[in-house]
C-alpha positions as CSV (number, residue, x, y, z in Angstrom):
1,X,205.2,54.1,133.7
2,X,203.8,55.2,130.4
3,X,200.5,53.3,131.3
4,X,200.0,55.6,134.3
5,X,200.1,58.6,131.9
6,X,197.9,57.0,129.1
7,X,195.2,56.1,131.5
8,X,195.2,59.9,133.0
9,X,192.6,62.0,131.3
10,X,194.5,65.0,132.1
11,X,198.0,64.1,130.7
12,X,198.4,62.9,127.0
13,X,201.4,61.3,125.3
14,X,202.7,62.3,122.0
15,X,200.8,59.6,120.1
16,X,197.6,60.7,121.8
17,X,198.1,64.3,120.9
18,X,199.0,63.3,117.4
19,X,195.8,61.4,117.0
20,X,193.8,64.0,118.7
21,X,195.1,66.7,116.4
22,X,195.3,64.3,113.4
23,X,198.9,65.2,112.5
24,X,202.0,63.0,112.6
25,X,203.7,62.3,115.9
26,X,207.0,63.7,114.7
27,X,205.2,67.1,114.0
28,X,204.0,67.0,117.5
29,X,207.4,66.4,118.8
30,X,208.8,69.3,116.6
31,X,206.1,71.7,117.8
32,X,207.0,70.7,121.5
33,X,210.7,71.2,120.8
34,X,210.1,74.6,119.4
35,X,207.7,75.6,122.1
36,X,204.9,76.1,119.6
37,X,202.7,73.8,121.5
38,X,202.4,73.6,125.3
39,X,204.4,70.5,126.6
40,X,206.6,69.4,129.2
41,X,209.2,66.5,129.5
42,X,209.2,63.6,131.8
43,X,212.7,62.1,131.2
44,X,212.9,61.9,127.4
45,X,209.2,61.8,126.7
46,X,207.0,64.8,125.9
47,X,203.8,65.1,127.8
48,X,200.8,67.4,127.3
49,X,198.0,68.6,129.5
50,X,194.8,68.2,127.6
51,X,193.3,71.4,129.1
52,X,196.5,73.4,127.8
53,X,196.1,71.7,124.4
54,X,192.4,72.8,124.2
55,X,193.4,76.5,125.2
56,X,196.2,76.4,122.7
57,X,193.8,75.4,120.0
58,X,191.2,77.9,120.9
59,X,193.9,80.6,120.7
60,X,194.9,79.4,117.2
61,X,191.4,79.2,115.9
62,X,190.7,82.8,117.2
63,X,194.1,84.0,115.7
64,X,193.2,82.4,112.3
65,X,189.7,84.0,112.3
66,X,191.0,87.5,113.1
67,X,193.5,87.1,110.3
68,X,191.0,85.9,107.8
69,X,188.7,88.9,108.7
70,X,191.6,91.3,108.4
71,X,192.6,89.7,105.0
72,X,188.9,89.8,103.8
73,X,188.6,93.4,104.8
74,X,185.8,92.6,107.3
75,X,185.9,94.5,110.6
76,X,182.6,92.9,111.8
77,X,182.2,89.3,113.0
């Protein structure tokens, strides 16, 4: 069953996301449990849509850029 998910380009496992984000798999699971990262469960295992992870990352980058600009006092890009 897990090989079907691993071979899919759209659905990723916890380990694949951890490698993609360069963080520990337990951190990925903690983020998933808390709702911090978009995820869903199949049985006991977390799965992630790659397109949702990309959107999530883009939103985090935009948020961090906005906070950095606010902190630095810059109102212009």
